[in-house]
VMD Tcl script that draws the C-alpha trace (Angstrom):
set ca {
  {73.27 112.59 127.40}
  {71.38 109.29 127.21}
  {68.65 110.81 129.38}
  {68.29 113.74 126.98}
  {67.92 111.38 124.03}
  {65.29 109.40 125.93}
  {63.43 112.61 126.77}
  {63.27 113.61 123.13}
  {62.11 110.16 122.02}
  {59.36 110.28 124.64}
  {58.27 113.71 123.41}
  {58.17 112.40 119.85}
  {56.06 109.40 120.88}
  {53.60 111.72 122.59}
  {53.46 113.94 119.52}
  {52.71 110.97 117.29}
  {49.69 110.20 119.48}
  {48.13 113.60 118.85}
  {44.75 113.43 117.18}
  {44.82 113.97 113.43}
  {43.37 117.32 112.42}
  {40.49 117.09 109.95}
  {40.92 118.26 106.37}
  {38.40 121.03 107.06}
  {40.39 122.30 110.05}
  {43.69 122.13 108.14}
  {42.18 124.04 105.21}
  {40.69 126.66 107.53}
  {44.03 127.25 109.23}
  {45.78 127.60 105.87}
  {43.08 129.98 104.56}
  {43.25 132.24 107.62}
  {47.00 132.05 108.12}
  {47.66 135.55 106.77}
  {44.81 136.94 108.89}
  {46.08 135.39 112.11}
  {49.73 136.31 111.60}
  {49.39 140.12 112.12}
  {47.24 139.48 115.20}
  {50.04 137.46 116.77}
  {52.66 140.02 115.74}
  {50.64 142.86 117.22}
  {50.00 141.09 120.51}
  {53.73 140.61 121.03}
  {54.82 144.02 119.76}
  {52.41 145.80 122.11}
  {53.98 144.20 125.19}
  {56.05 146.51 127.38}
  {58.52 143.69 128.05}
  {59.05 142.82 124.39}
  {62.77 143.62 124.40}
  {63.31 141.37 127.39}
  {61.49 138.56 125.58}
  {63.47 138.81 122.33}
  {66.80 139.99 123.74}
  {68.98 142.10 121.48}
  {67.34 140.68 118.36}
  {65.40 142.92 115.97}
  {61.63 142.67 115.89}
  {61.98 141.51 112.27}
  {63.50 138.24 113.51}
  {60.51 137.63 115.76}
  {58.17 138.36 112.85}
  {60.09 135.89 110.70}
  {59.69 133.24 113.39}
  {55.93 133.86 113.49}
  {55.68 133.66 109.70}
  {57.66 130.42 109.55}
  {55.60 129.03 112.42}
  {52.32 129.68 110.61}
  {53.61 128.14 107.39}
  {55.05 125.09 109.15}
  {51.91 124.46 111.22}
  {49.78 124.64 108.06}
  {51.94 121.82 106.70}
  {51.70 119.84 109.94}
  {47.93 120.05 109.95}
  {47.64 119.11 106.28}
  {49.87 116.02 106.50}
  {49.57 115.10 110.20}
  {53.37 114.85 110.29}
  {53.67 114.95 114.05}
  {57.06 113.22 114.16}
  {58.57 116.02 112.09}
  {56.56 118.47 114.19}
  {58.29 117.30 117.39}
  {61.73 117.54 115.80}
  {61.19 121.08 114.50}
  {59.59 122.24 117.75}
  {62.73 121.27 119.67}
  {64.90 122.94 117.02}
  {62.96 126.21 117.30}
  {63.27 126.30 121.08}
  {66.96 125.51 120.83}
  {67.87 127.97 118.07}
  {65.92 130.94 119.41}
  {67.02 130.38 123.01}
  {70.67 130.30 121.93}
  {70.14 133.49 119.94}
  {68.88 135.44 122.94}
  {65.12 134.86 123.15}
  {63.89 134.42 126.72}
  {62.25 131.15 127.72}
  {59.05 133.05 128.59}
  {58.71 134.15 124.97}
  {57.49 130.75 123.80}
  {54.38 130.30 125.97}
  {53.45 133.94 125.35}
  {53.76 133.42 121.60}
  {51.78 130.17 121.71}
  {49.04 131.81 123.77}
  {48.84 134.55 121.13}
  {48.39 131.90 118.43}
  {45.61 130.26 120.47}
  {43.84 133.61 120.74}
  {44.19 134.21 116.99}
  {42.87 130.74 116.19}
  {39.86 131.31 118.45}
  {39.17 134.70 116.85}
  {39.59 133.72 113.20}
  {38.35 130.13 112.93}
  {34.88 128.69 113.43}
  {34.52 126.99 116.85}
  {34.45 123.35 115.65}
  {37.67 123.60 113.62}
  {39.27 126.00 116.10}
  {38.90 123.35 118.80}
  {40.87 120.83 116.70}
  {43.69 123.28 116.11}
  {43.69 124.52 119.68}
  {44.28 121.00 121.00}
  {47.69 120.95 119.30}
  {48.62 124.39 120.65}
  {47.49 123.32 124.13}
  {49.79 120.29 123.89}
  {52.73 122.54 122.97}
  {52.06 124.79 125.96}
  {51.82 121.79 128.29}
  {55.23 120.58 127.08}
  {56.98 123.94 127.53}
  {59.20 122.84 130.42}
  {60.20 119.64 128.60}
  {61.07 121.66 125.52}
  {63.17 124.05 127.59}
  {65.14 121.08 128.90}
  {65.65 119.73 125.39}
  {66.98 123.15 124.33}
  {70.03 122.87 126.60}
  {73.60 122.51 125.24}
  {73.74 118.99 126.75}
  {70.77 117.94 124.63}
  {72.38 119.33 121.49}
  {75.61 117.50 122.28}
  {73.63 114.26 122.71}
  {72.12 114.76 119.29}
  {75.54 115.48 117.76}
  {77.08 112.33 119.25}
  {74.11 110.28 118.11}
  {74.38 111.57 114.51}
  {75.91 109.46 111.75}
  {79.21 110.46 110.20}
  {82.86 110.52 111.07}
  {84.64 113.09 113.20}
  {85.12 116.01 110.82}
  {86.33 118.81 113.09}
  {89.30 119.70 110.88}
  {87.07 120.11 107.84}
  {84.58 122.14 109.88}
  {87.34 124.56 110.81}
  {88.52 124.86 107.20}
  {84.98 125.66 106.05}
  {84.42 128.23 108.79}
  {87.78 129.91 108.16}
  {87.14 130.06 104.43}
  {90.25 127.96 103.83}
  {89.28 126.64 100.42}
  {92.81 125.48 99.57}
  {93.11 123.29 102.69}
  {89.60 121.87 102.23}
  {90.31 120.95 98.60}
  {93.62 119.37 99.58}
  {91.75 117.25 102.12}
  {89.36 116.14 99.36}
  {92.00 115.56 96.69}
  {92.79 111.89 97.54}
  {89.11 111.08 96.99}
  {89.17 112.26 93.37}
  {90.36 108.88 92.11}
  {86.88 107.66 91.19}
  {83.21 108.48 91.63}
  {82.63 106.05 94.51}
  {85.44 107.59 96.55}
  {84.10 111.08 95.90}
  {80.57 110.03 96.87}
  {81.90 108.53 100.10}
  {83.75 111.77 100.90}
  {80.62 113.84 100.29}
  {78.44 111.64 102.51}
  {80.91 110.76 105.27}
  {82.88 114.01 105.54}
  {81.49 117.05 103.73}
  {77.81 116.62 104.60}
  {78.49 115.91 108.32}
  {80.79 118.93 108.41}
  {78.06 121.16 106.98}
  {75.55 119.75 109.46}
  {77.95 120.57 112.30}
  {78.28 124.13 110.96}
  {74.49 124.37 111.11}
  {74.46 123.09 114.69}
  {76.99 125.74 115.69}
  {74.79 128.47 114.24}
  {71.87 126.92 116.12}
  {73.84 127.24 119.38}
  {74.77 130.85 118.66}
  {78.46 129.97 118.36}
  {78.79 131.37 114.84}
  {76.99 134.01 112.80}
  {74.89 133.66 109.67}
  {77.84 135.11 107.75}
  {80.08 132.31 109.07}
  {77.55 129.74 107.95}
  {77.26 131.30 104.49}
  {81.04 131.37 104.15}
  {81.22 127.66 104.96}
  {78.53 126.90 102.39}
  {80.32 128.97 99.75}
  {83.56 127.05 100.34}
  {81.64 123.77 100.06}
  {80.12 124.88 96.75}
  {83.59 125.75 95.42}
  {84.76 122.29 96.48}
  {81.96 120.68 94.46}
  {82.88 122.70 91.40}
  {86.55 121.80 91.79}
  {85.79 118.09 92.18}
  {83.56 118.07 89.10}
  {86.14 119.80 86.91}
  {88.92 117.53 88.19}
  {86.93 114.46 87.18}
  {85.57 115.55 83.79}
  {88.05 113.24 82.09}
  {86.18 110.37 83.78}
  {82.79 111.28 82.29}
  {81.32 108.18 80.60}
  {80.92 108.31 76.85}
  {77.35 106.97 77.04}
  {74.48 107.84 79.35}
  {72.03 105.72 81.34}
  {69.16 108.17 80.94}
  {68.34 111.76 81.81}
  {67.47 113.51 85.06}
  {66.32 116.93 86.16}
  {67.40 117.90 89.69}
  {65.54 120.79 91.34}
  {64.62 122.08 94.77}
  {61.23 122.76 96.24}
  {60.00 126.34 95.78}
  {61.29 128.81 98.39}
  {64.31 126.61 99.10}
  {67.63 128.40 99.39}
  {69.73 125.27 100.08}
  {71.15 123.67 96.96}
  {74.34 121.90 98.05}
  {72.72 118.48 98.49}
  {71.02 118.63 95.10}
  {74.25 119.76 93.47}
  {76.12 116.79 94.98}
  {73.57 114.35 93.60}
  {73.51 116.03 90.18}
  {77.31 116.02 89.79}
  {77.71 112.41 90.91}
  {74.90 111.21 88.66}
  {76.56 112.88 85.68}
  {79.88 111.29 86.58}
  {78.06 107.95 86.66}
  {76.75 108.38 83.14}
  {73.47 110.26 83.45}
  {72.49 113.26 81.34}
  {71.72 115.70 84.16}
  {70.07 119.12 84.23}
  {70.61 120.80 87.61}
  {68.29 123.78 88.04}
  {69.62 125.33 91.24}
  {67.27 126.69 93.90}
  {63.92 128.41 94.28}
  {62.42 128.31 90.78}
  {58.70 128.85 90.11}
  {56.74 125.60 89.87}
  {55.46 126.45 86.40}
  {58.98 127.01 85.06}
  {60.28 123.69 86.37}
  {57.24 121.87 85.01}
  {57.64 123.50 81.59}
  {61.28 122.44 81.35}
  {60.43 118.89 82.43}
  {57.71 118.78 79.78}
  {60.27 119.79 77.17}
  {63.08 117.48 78.29}
  {60.96 114.48 79.34}
  {63.64 113.03 81.64}
  {63.82 109.52 83.02}
  {63.28 110.93 86.50}
  {63.08 114.19 88.41}
  {64.96 114.61 91.69}
  {63.52 117.12 94.16}
  {65.59 118.30 97.13}
  {63.66 119.37 100.22}
  {65.46 120.93 103.20}
  {63.06 123.29 104.96}
  {60.21 121.49 106.74}
  {57.69 124.25 105.94}
  {58.02 123.45 102.22}
  {55.97 120.23 102.18}
  {52.98 121.76 100.39}
  {55.29 123.50 97.92}
  {56.93 120.16 97.20}
  {53.58 118.48 96.60}
  {52.62 121.27 94.20}
  {55.89 120.89 92.31}
  {55.54 117.11 91.99}
  {51.93 117.39 90.80}
  {52.90 120.01 88.19}
  {55.80 117.90 86.93}
  {53.53 114.89 86.47}
  {50.91 117.01 84.71}
  {53.57 118.30 82.31}
  {54.06 114.75 80.96}
  {50.59 113.18 81.25}
  {51.23 110.30 78.86}
  {54.51 109.16 80.42}
  {55.22 111.08 83.63}
  {58.78 110.79 84.94}
  {59.52 109.07 88.20}
  {60.01 111.38 91.16}
  {62.85 110.93 93.64}
  {62.44 113.06 96.75}
  {65.68 113.69 98.63}
  {65.37 115.05 102.15}
  {66.85 114.62 105.60}
  {63.67 115.87 107.31}
  {61.05 113.42 106.03}
  {62.30 110.35 107.86}
  {60.56 111.39 111.07}
  {57.17 110.42 109.62}
  {56.75 107.13 107.82}
  {55.35 107.47 104.30}
  {55.24 111.28 104.40}
  {57.10 111.25 101.09}
  {54.28 109.20 99.57}
  {51.75 111.83 100.68}
  {53.76 114.35 98.68}
  {53.44 112.20 95.55}
  {56.99 110.88 95.14}
  {57.91 107.44 93.79}
  {60.94 107.03 96.05}
  {62.55 108.70 99.04}
  {66.26 109.17 99.72}
  {67.30 110.34 103.20}
  {70.93 110.58 102.12}
  {73.26 110.83 99.16}
  {74.12 107.15 98.78}
  {70.45 106.15 98.83}
  {69.67 108.69 96.10}
  {72.41 107.24 93.89}
  {71.21 103.69 94.55}
  {67.60 104.54 93.65}
  {68.73 106.23 90.43}
  {70.85 103.20 89.59}
  {67.73 101.05 89.78}
  {65.94 103.36 87.34}
  {68.47 103.05 84.51}
}
mol new
graphics top color blue
foreach p $ca { graphics top sphere $p radius 0.5 }
foreach p [lrange $ca 0 end-1] q [lrange $ca 1 end] { graphics top cylinder $p $q radius 0.2 }
display resetview
């Protein structure tokens, strides 16, 4: 397991040494993304061995992977976030291998992207982009090794958080009553509840995600676990309404980046802030940038919290932050960016325009406390 961790850290160090792509090359890739995507799809679909490459999966899943790849790489090139790039690259290998894609699929797909880049981009900028794709192809065997169950277990053991297997099982079985009973002793005060969210519920949800990644559970299982977690949050909030402070420290709007479908983390922060005395407006997930900005302009909160989960949403997050600031030009609110994926690249959150970055729940609460 230690060897697998070392292998990943070495891969990440190599990725961080990749040459930064110029702004012109990044813009060209983004502009031609929708032109290159069907070329890659077609090259794979026309192969006689396609079904062997993608296993029993529908072609739509392969297309989704290609679409997400193009969007993510556009973000990587724009922000030169090669630490995050290495992390996501390993995740993609791991998830798709465990869901039936053959190992040979990846170099074939990457070769198709290289051909599309060469066809659609001018030679000088195509060369910059191609260097990154060439690096991925050269690291194929390393990535295959990092996609093994042993590597995933190494990552799980290295992750923060307590052993939460019992809670994981309750979430996966849809046993809301047992999960709430496990949480009930933590409903004495806000600090206890925050500790339960960070040390038990969030690690349990991360473990559920890892099990989907390994093909051990279905998407329906994962959604069931998330639904139970959301019911737990609602139950905890209602149970503690008698502890709501009479006065508030300030106001906050909590939103997600556009195209985000994950709102549990933002909901945790919003509920705990309100229980600590903030006037909070939680907007849920996947709202248009203009709508969020308009509401912020009307409410003029002390700060805006933005939750980012999917690594291909960096540009969307930057757009949202810029729009929020523009909505209050005379006194723009502070921006707190909460994300577990940004820590792989130092200062990436600053590139997105945030005033502070919180990699976890407790840090988000501490930053907000300093902004009273």
